[in-house]
C-alpha positions in Angstrom: 0.0 0.0 0.0 1.4 3.4 -1.0 2.0 6.2 1.5 -1.0 8.6 1.4 1.1 11.5 2.3 3.5 10.9 -0.6 0.5 10.4 -2.9 -0.9 13.7 -1.8 2.3 15.4 -2.4 2.4 14.0 -6.0 -1.1 15.5 -6.5 0.2 18.9 -5.1 3.2 18.9 -7.4 1.1 18.1 -10.5 -1.3 21.0 -9.6 1.7 23.4 -9.3 3.3 22.2 -12.5 0.0 22.8 -14.3 0.0 26.4 -13.0 -3.4 26.1 -11.4 -2.4 25.9 -7.7 -2.9 29.0 -5.7 -1.4 29.6 -2.3 -3.3 31.4 0.5 -2.2 35.0 0.7 -0.9 36.6 3.8 -3.5 38.8 5.6 -3.9 40.7 8.8 -6.8 41.6 11.1 -8.5 44.9 10.8 -10.8 45.0 13.9 -13.5 47.5 14.6 -16.0 47.1 17.5 -19.5 46.6 16.1 -18.4 46.2 12.4 -20.6 43.9 10.4 -19.5 41.7 7.4 -21.7 39.8 5.0 -21.1 36.6 3.1 -22.8 34.0 0.9 -22.4 30.4 -0.2 -23.9 27.9 -2.6 -24.1 24.1 -2.1 -22.1 21.4 -3.8 -22.4 17.9 -5.1 -19.5 15.6 -5.0 -17.9 14.2 -8.2 -14.9 12.6 -6.5 -16.4 12.3 -3.1 -14.9 12.3 0.4 -15.7 11.0 3.9 -13.5 10.8 7.0 -11.1 13.2 8.6 -7.4 12.6 9.4 -7.5 15.7 11.8 -10.9 16.3 13.2 -10.1 19.6 15.0 -8.8 21.2 11.8 -11.1 19.3 9.4 -8.3 17.9 7.3 -9.7 15.0 5.2 -8.0 11.7 4.5 -7.9 12.3 0.8 -8.7 15.0 -1.8 -12.1 15.5 -3.5 -13.8 17.3 -6.4 -17.3 18.8 -6.6 -19.7 20.8 -8.7 -21.3 24.0 -7.2 -25.1 24.0 -7.5 -27.9 26.5 -6.9 -30.5 24.2 -5.2 -30.2 26.5 -2.3 -28.1 29.3 -0.8 -26.9 30.5 2.5 -26.4 34.1 3.7 -24.4 35.1 6.8 -23.8 38.3 8.7 -21.0 38.6 11.2 -20.4 41.3 13.8 -17.3 41.7 15.8 -17.4 42.7 19.5 -14.5 43.5 21.8 -16.2 41.6 24.5 -14.2 38.3 24.9 -15.7 34.8 25.2 -19.2 35.8 24.0 -19.3 34.1 20.5 -22.9 33.5 19.3 -24.4 31.7 16.3 -28.0 31.8 15.1 -28.9 29.5 12.2 -32.3 29.9 10.7 -33.4 31.7 13.9 -32.1 29.0 16.2 -29.2 29.3 18.7 -28.9 25.6 19.3 -26.1 24.6 21.6 -24.5 22.4 18.8 -24.1 25.5 16.6 -22.2 27.2 19.4 -19.9 24.2 19.9 -19.2 23.9 16.3 -18.4 27.6 16.1 -16.1 27.5 19.0 -13.8 25.0 17.4 -13.6 27.0 14.2 -13.3 30.4 15.8 -10.7 29.3 18.2 -8.3 28.5 15.4 -9.3 31.6 13.4 -8.6 33.9 16.4 -5.3 32.2 17.0 -4.2 32.8 13.4 -4.9 36.6 13.5 -4.4 37.2 17.3 -8.0 38.3 17.8 -9.1 39.0 21.4 -12.8 39.7 21.0 -15.8 37.7 19.8 -18.1 37.2 16.8 -21.9 37.0 16.5 -23.3 35.3 13.4 -26.8 35.5 11.9 -27.2 32.8 9.2 -30.1 32.0 6.9 -30.5 29.1 4.5 -32.9 29.5 1.5 -33.9 26.4 -0.3 -35.7 25.8 -3.6 -37.2 22.6 -2.1 -39.2 21.8 1.0 -37.0 19.1 2.4 -34.0 17.0 1.2 -30.8 15.3 2.4 -27.5 15.1 0.5 -27.6 18.4 -1.4 -24.6 20.1 0.3 -26.3 22.7 2.5 -23.5 22.5 5.1 -21.0 23.5 2.4 -23.0 26.7 1.6 -23.3 27.6 5.3 -19.5 27.1 5.8 -18.7 29.4 2.8 -21.1 32.1 3.8 -19.8 32.1 7.4 -16.1 32.2 6.1 -16.8 35.1 3.8 -18.7 37.1 6.4 -15.9 36.8 9.0 -13.3 37.7 6.4 -15.3 40.8 5.5 -15.8 41.6 9.1 -12.4 41.1 10.6 -9.6 41.1 8.0 -8.1 43.8 5.9 -9.9 44.8 2.7 -8.0 42.8 0.1 -8.6 39.5 2.0 -12.2 39.3 0.7 -10.8 39.1 -2.8 -9.1 35.7 -2.1 -11.4 32.7 -2.5 -8.6 30.4 -1.5 -8.3 32.2 1.8 -12.1 31.9 2.3 -11.8 28.2 1.3 -9.2 27.6 4.0 -11.4 29.2 6.7 -14.6 27.6 5.5 -12.9 24.2 6.1 -12.9 24.9 9.8 -16.7 24.9 9.7 -17.2 22.1 7.2 -14.8 20.3 4.9 -17.1 20.5 1.9 -17.2 24.3 2.4 -13.7 24.5 0.9 -15.1 23.7 -2.5 -18.2 25.9 -2.2 -15.9 28.9 -1.5 -14.0 28.5 -4.8 -17.1 27.6 -6.8 -17.5 26.0 -10.2 -15.9 22.6 -10.4 -13.3 22.6 -7.6 -10.7 20.3 -6.1 -10.0 20.2 -2.4 -6.4 19.2 -1.7 -6.2 17.3 1.6 -4.3 14.2 2.8 -2.6 13.1 6.0 0.1 15.5 7.4 -0.6 18.1 4.7 0.7 21.6 5.6 -2.5 23.1 7.1 -2.4 26.3 5.0 -2.4 24.2 1.8 -5.5 22.4 2.9 -8.0 24.3 0.8 -9.7 24.1 -2.6 -8.8 25.5 -6.0 -11.2 26.1 -8.9 -10.5 23.8 -11.9 -10.3 25.0 -15.6 -13.6 23.5 -16.4 -16.5 25.4 -18.0 -19.4 24.5 -15.6 -22.0 25.7 -18.2 -21.2 22.6 -20.2 -22.6 20.4 -17.5 -26.4 20.2 -17.3 -27.8 18.9 -14.0 -30.9 18.7 -11.7 -32.1 16.8 -8.7 -34.9 14.7 -7.3 -34.8 16.2 -3.7 -35.6 13.4 -1.2 -35.6 13.8 2.6 -33.8 11.5 5.1 -32.9 11.3 8.8 -29.2 10.4 8.4 -26.8 13.1 9.6 -23.6 13.8 7.6 -21.4 13.7 10.8 -22.7 10.2 11.4 -21.7 9.3 7.8 -18.1 10.4 8.4 -17.9 8.3 11.5 -19.6 5.3 9.9 -17.4 5.4 6.8 -14.2 5.4 8.9 -15.4 2.3 10.7 -15.9 0.3 7.5 -13.5 -2.5 6.6 -13.5 -1.2 3.0 -12.6 2.5 3.9 -8.8 2.0 3.6 -9.1 0.6 0.1 -11.4 3.4 -1.0 -8.9 5.9 0.4 -5.9 4.5 -1.4 -7.7 4.1 -4.7 -8.8 7.7 -4.4 -5.3 9.1 -4.9 -4.8 7.0 -8.1 -8.0 8.1 -9.5 -7.3 11.8 -8.7 -4.0 11.5 -10.6 -5.9 10.0 -13.5 -8.4 12.9 -13.4 -5.5 15.4 -13.5 -3.6 13.6 -16.3 -6.9 13.5 -18.4 -7.0 17.3 -18.3 -10.0 17.1 -15.9 -12.1 15.5 -18.7 -15.7 16.3 -18.0 -17.1 13.0 -19.2 -14.7 11.1 -17.0 -15.6 13.2 -14.0 -19.3 12.6 -14.6 -18.8 8.9 -14.9 -16.6 9.0 -11.7 -19.5 10.7 -9.9 -21.8 7.8 -10.6 -19.2 5.1 -9.6 -18.4 7.1 -6.5 -22.0 7.1 -5.4 -22.1 3.4 -5.4 -18.8 3.1 -3.6 -19.8 5.6 -0.9 -23.1 3.7 -0.4 -21.2 0.4 -0.2 -18.8 1.7 2.4 -21.8 2.9 4.6 -23.7 -0.4 4.0 -20.7 -2.4 5.2 -21.3 -0.8 8.6 -24.9 -2.0 8.8 -26.5 1.3 7.7 -28.3 2.3 4.5 -28.5 5.7 2.9 -31.2 5.1 0.2 -35.0 5.1 0.6 -37.6 3.2 -1.4 -38.2 6.4 -3.5 -34.6 6.9 -4.4 -34.1 3.2 -5.1 -36.9 3.2 -7.7 -35.3 6.2 -9.4 -31.8 4.5 -9.4 -33.3 1.3 -10.9 -35.0 3.2 -13.7 -31.8 5.3 -14.3 -29.7 2.3 -14.7 -32.1 0.8 -17.3 -32.3 4.2 -19.1 -28.6 4.8 -19.1 -28.0 1.4 -20.8 -29.9 2.6 -23.7 -28.8 6.3 -23.6 -25.1 6.8 -23.3 -24.1 10.1 -21.6 -26.6 10.4 -18.8 -25.0 10.0 -15.3 -26.4 10.2 -11.8 -25.0 10.6 -8.3 -25.8 11.2 -4.7 -23.8 12.1 -1.6 -24.7 11.3 2.0 -28.4 11.3 1.4 -31.0 9.8 -1.0 -31.4 12.9 -3.2 -30.4 11.9 -6.7 -28.6 14.4 -9.0 -28.7 13.8 -12.7 -25.7 15.0 -14.8 -25.0 15.1 -18.5 -23.4 17.1 -21.3 -26.7 16.7 -23.2 -29.7 18.4 -21.5 -32.1 16.5 -23.7 -31.1 13.2 -22.1 -32.2 14.5 -18.7 -35.4 16.0 -20.2 -36.2 12.7 -21.7 -35.8 10.7 -18.5 -37.8 13.1 -16.3 -40.6 13.5 -18.8 -42.2 10.3 -17.5 -41.5 10.8 -13.8 -44.1 11.8 -11.2 -41.5 12.7 -8.6 -40.6 16.4 -8.1 -37.5 17.4 -10.2 -35.5 20.5 -9.7 -33.3 21.9 -12.5 -30.0 23.4 -11.5 -28.2 26.3 -13.1 -24.7 27.8 -12.9 -24.7 29.9 -9.7 -24.3 33.5 -10.7 -24.1 36.7 -8.7 -24.3 36.7 -4.9 -27.9 36.0 -3.7 -30.1 38.9 -2.7 -29.6 39.9 0.9 -32.2 42.7 1.0 -34.4 42.3 4.1 -32.2 40.0 5.8 -29.8 42.8 6.8 -32.5 44.3 9.0 -33.2 41.0 10.6 -29.5 40.5 11.3 -29.2 43.9 12.8 -32.2 43.2 15.1 -30.6 40.0 16.2 -27.2 41.8 16.9 -28.9 44.6 18.9 -30.8 42.1 21.0 -27.6 40.2 21.8 -25.4 43.1 22.7 
């Protein structure tokens, strides 16, 4: 079995040699009591997927991954700095649940140590979905990117907000998948055991996202993503998946990030991820998603070029270079289908600013 650190370094060197690697720039704090910064994020769907962390406190994953940014939902975050120490506070969709505070404490402790920040941060975060309920559509990634952008705009010097790789590094502290949301498009998150922490971020790949047509069947589920990470790492097949991931990533790079190869990979990866979880005695899919998968397998045998995938939930995402293939498949379906588009400008924040200010005023 090859050394994952050496394999990770090989990938890093290839990215550098291609001229697409970008280092995180140096930045410094620019603190002002009461200053408010805003940020946004879009969700992602995995093409080369990941589960499992080598370093849980810093959210350093065991292997690299690639994803596509979607617009099935979005997240908006407002961050206010206060000179009062030890008073960090997070509100997500109006809730200040204790688990949000615990998750924020881990991320903020590292962020404050990076920039020698003595005070505290209050966050007001809102998720806006185009569906009623679904699991596996990357909402945590959008929240992480939104939070990271808001704190950069609030606490760091002006030019810092122009660096998506800096935002990516900080988004990782909230959720690993947030790294790829921050850089957008089709992005690769470089991560492997013993990686230099400042290199553990995503870069946007030279792929025209508009060439990929996609949409989803949003399906709800009770499985939690954090549980999926823990379950995957306990699987007897996890080590094999991890080591094969490095070889496949090298192949992706050497192919010039061929779109058709990545879409095909995304379907293979869905089955691998489900198999890893299944080996622990747990099952991601539902009767509804299984019916769709069965029909997709039959359809794709007759129609080359239509692919499908799913992450840690039963929501099925269809992908193709040919939009007509997706249209043909969904034309006879009764299930709700949601088309995706290339995420464009930052989502509208009008109206939310006043709600955020009211929250900040109520909480000192």
